[in-house]
N, C-alpha and C positions, 0 to 999 in steps of 0.2 A: 241851107241846112246841111247839105252834103259836105260843104267845105268845112264847117264847124266840126262835124264828126271826124273827118280826116285829120284836122288839126288836133282835136282832142286825143285821138288814138296815137298820133305821132308824139304828142307831149307826154303821154303816159309811158310809151316805149322809151323815150329819151330819159325820163326821170328814173325809170327802172334800171337802165344801163348805168346812169350816174350813181345810183345808190349802191351798186355792186362794187364800186371802187373802195379800196382800203389803203391806209397808210402802212399797214403791216406787210412785210415781205412775204411772198408766197412761200409756204412751207415752214414758217416760223411757228414753233409750238413751245409750250411751256416745257420745262424739264420733267417729263413724265417718268423717266427712269431714275431720277434722283442721283445724278453724278456726284461723286465725292469731291471732285475738283472740276471746275469749268474752264480754268485757264492754268497752264503750266509753263514755267520758264525754266530753261535748261542753261547750265553753265557752259563755258567753252570746253571744259574737260568732258570726258566720257561721263554721262549722267543717265539716270533712269528714274521712272516713277511708276507706281501702281495706282490706278484709278478704279474705284469700285462703283457698282450701280446697285440700286434696289430692284429695278426692273430687270427681267430676264429676256424679254423679247425685244431685241433691238438689232440694228445693223449699221454698218458704216456706209454713208452715202458718198462721201468725198474725203480725200486726203490731199492736202496741198503743202508744198514746201517752197518757201521764198516766193509766194504768190503764184506758183506754177502747180496746176492740178496734175496729180499723178494718175497713171492708167491703172485701173483696178480690174480690167477685163480678165476673166478666168479665175477670179477670187470670189467665192461665195461668202459674202460678209453676213449672211443670215445664219451661218452654221454656228454651233456652240463654241467651236475653237477654230481659229485660223491665224495665219501670220502674213503680214505684209513686210517683205524684206527689201530694203533699198540700201545703197552704199552708205548713206548718211544716218539712217535710223532703222529701227525694227518696231513694228506695231503688232502686238499679239493679243488676241482674245483668248485668254487661258481657259475660261469657262463662261457660263452665262452671266456672271456678275463681276468679272475681273478683267481689266485691261492692263497690259504691261507695255510701256513705251521706253525704248532705250535709244540714246543718241550717241553717235561717235564723236570723238573730239573734233573741234573745228576751229 
């Protein structure tokens, strides 16, 4: 009887752990701030784009260029306006609903 109880508890714990798995990546959410553009392509010339949002409470989690994540230490991306300046580009949150991205010629 004791062996059946231990097996039953182990089976329940195992099924509980298996049921927690998901095919969705961690942190993947719907577009809750309603971006005006989800993907932007720039030309080789100097180029820029303005992206608007309907939501006002958002932040930048990561910026990467050519597959390399850029260091955002010291930049408070929750503020209403901030700028991320790099040699190749500039990312500016102008206000709570507007993003301006400019790329240098390459």
